Each structure stands twice: as C-alpha cells, then as structure tokens.
N, C-alpha and C positions, 0 to 999 in steps of 0.2 A: 311680459311679450311687449316689445316695443313697438306699434304701429306705425312709428315712422322710418323702421329700418326694414327694407325690401330684402327678403331673403332670396337668393339665385345661389347657382354654380355659374363659375366661370372659368375660362381655360388661360393659363396664362403662356407669355411669349415661349415659354420653354416646352409649353405642351401639355404641363400636368393642369389638373382641375381641382382646384379646392372651392368650399360650399363656403358661403358669405351669410350670415345670420345676426340677428340681436343676441348680445350675452345672455345666459339664463342662470339664475342661481346655483342650478344644478352643475354648472362650468367648473367650478372650486378647485376640484382634483386634477381635471385638466389643467388648468393655470398654473395650479404649483408644479406639475410635470412640465408644463412648457416653460417656465422658469430656470429649473434645474436643466435644461436641454440650453440654455442660452449660454453664450462667452462670458466670462467678466467683462469684455470690452463692451459688451451689448448690454449688459446688464448697467452699467455706468454712463451709455450713452441715454437710455431710457431712464434712469434715476437720477442722473447727473452726482452722483457719486457711487462711491464702493457699495454694493450690496450682494453679500454673499446667502443672505436666506429671505425669503419674502414672508413678510409680517402677514400671517395668517388671518388674526384678528380684522387687520386692516383691508385684507383682501374679502372676506366676508362681509364687512361694513361696506364696501364700494360695492360691492355685488346686490348690497340689499337696497342700495340707494337707487338703484335702477330701476327702470326707465324716469322715475319721479324727478331726479336729480342731475340726470346727464343721458347720454348716450353712450352705449357700449356695442361694439361690432368685435365676432370672431371668424376668423377662416379654417375652416379643418379639413382634414383629410382622415380617409377612413385609417384604423390602424386595430392591431391584434385585440385590445382591450374595447372599442368600439369606434374613437376617433381621436386625433391628436390636434390640438389646436397649434397652429403654426405662423398667427399673426392676430393681433389685435389693434384694435384703434378704439380711445374713448374720449369724449369729450363731457366735461366738468360743467354743468349752468354754474356760471359766477353772478357776482354784482347784482343788478337791478331783474335778473332772471334773462335779459337779451343778449347776454354773451356767453360764450362758452371757451375753456381752455381745452385744447386735444393733446393727447399723448399716444403714441404709434410704438408698435413692437413687430419686428418681423425676425422669423427664426434665420439664421443664416444661411441654413441650405436653399431659404426662399427668397435670399437678396437678387435683386438686380433681374428679377422675371417679371415682374407687374404686379406683384402682389400688394406692396405700399401704396399703387396709384391706386387700384381697386378699393382697398381699404380707406382711403382718404376720400377718392370721389363718392365712396359709400356713406362717409361721416359726414361729411359737407353736405349731400344729399337730405340726409336726415335731420342734420340741423336746420335747413331751410324747410324742410315740412314740418316742426315744430316751430317753427315762425322765428329763430333767433335770427338777432341781426348782425353779429361778429362773431369770428372763431380767432383764436389766438394760440400759439404755443411757444414756448419758450426750448431753445434748439441751442445745443452746446456748437459752437464754431468750428470744430473739428469734425462736426457730422454733416459733411460736405452731400452724402447722397440725400439726406432728410431736407438740406437747404435746397439741393438742386431741384426736387421735387417740390418743395414750396414756392419756390419758382415759377416753375413751370405749371402749376396748377393756380397762379395767381395771386399768391400772396405776397404783402408787401414787406420787405425784411429790413429792419434796424438793427443797431446796437442797443443791448440792453446798457442803459445810463450807469446800472448800479454792478454791473461786472461784464468785464472787457470778453470773457470768456464765451459769453451768452449771447445769441440774436434771438430777438423778437421777431414771430411772423405773424402776421394779422391779415385777415379775408373778410373783406364786407360780403355778407352772405347776400344781400340784395341785389348783388350785381349779378350779370348773366356766366352760368356756369363755363368754367374755361375748356378748351378743347385739348385733350392729352391723345399722345398716341400709343397709350397702352391699354392695357385690359380694363375692359368695363364693362355694366352689365347688358346684355342682351335687350 
C-alpha cells in the first residue's frame, strides 16, 4: 500500500461516483480486463504505438515495483465480478529519484467527465507527498484532451526535440497546486 495516495470516492461532473485508491498487486486481472475494454485508438494514445495485447509479464513487474519505484492510482466502479478499473494514473520514479514520468488512461465512457483531472490531481498530490521535485510526461500531439488538461494543471508543454509528434509536459512539484474546475477530493 502507498501511504502517499489518499483513498476516496469522488462524484464526476455527470453524477457518477468512482473510487480512487492506490494500485494493489491484486489488480492484475482487472488491469487486463480494462485493457481489453479500451479502443485501438486509446491503446495508441497511451502506449504511443499500436498495442493489441497487454504484456502480462511487464504488468506483473510494474505492479510489483509499486510503491517503491513509483506511484500507481486506479479509479474503479462496482461490477458483477467485484469492480472494474475505469481509469489509472502512474508515475515512475526516474533519474536521481527526484523526478517521475507520468502516464494516464481513462476508459472512453468516462472521458470528458472529470475523471482524468481527479486522477492527475491525486497523482500530483501523491508525488508531492513523496517529496518528488518534478513530474513529466510524453504526450502525442494529437492527444489534445490530455494536452489541454496538462495546461490547465500548470504543466509547461514543449515540443520533443527528437520527435515532432510528441509533446513533453513538465510540472515543478514544489509550486503551489493549480486550481481546477473539475472534480477533486472532498
């Protein structure tokens, strides 16, 4: 369990409630199901390449590395088999241990209702609690919803000098938290 991640329920702009918490190693099966529910476009936006199948070994390795080597957060809703993961955010600690690289995924049916904002605000808060100094992410230039969110949350966005199709989003974590008009923790 990651003490830097605060567990809570939040109501999205469309009235639905999701539960946000730290990733658990027992989430593996739900991550596999969540991946299967994503569109090919969502796979491309998240992995920056066409991915048809989630590598189970890499997933297990990533889950076992948390929370020592990063921060993992999921948003879930009740389901017939217990719960479904409808969004996730991860920050992998890089370099000298003061920076992290983020990635986020939200199920299509939860897009545009504030879930990405809630996940990113939770991830940023957890990174600050862990004492990290900077967060960065690599976002495809065609992923305008993510770039818009990053701008709203105070990220500095630059062209990737090595790839014109990618933008580098950076946020200094020591700065005051941004004000967002989207769902946040109570």
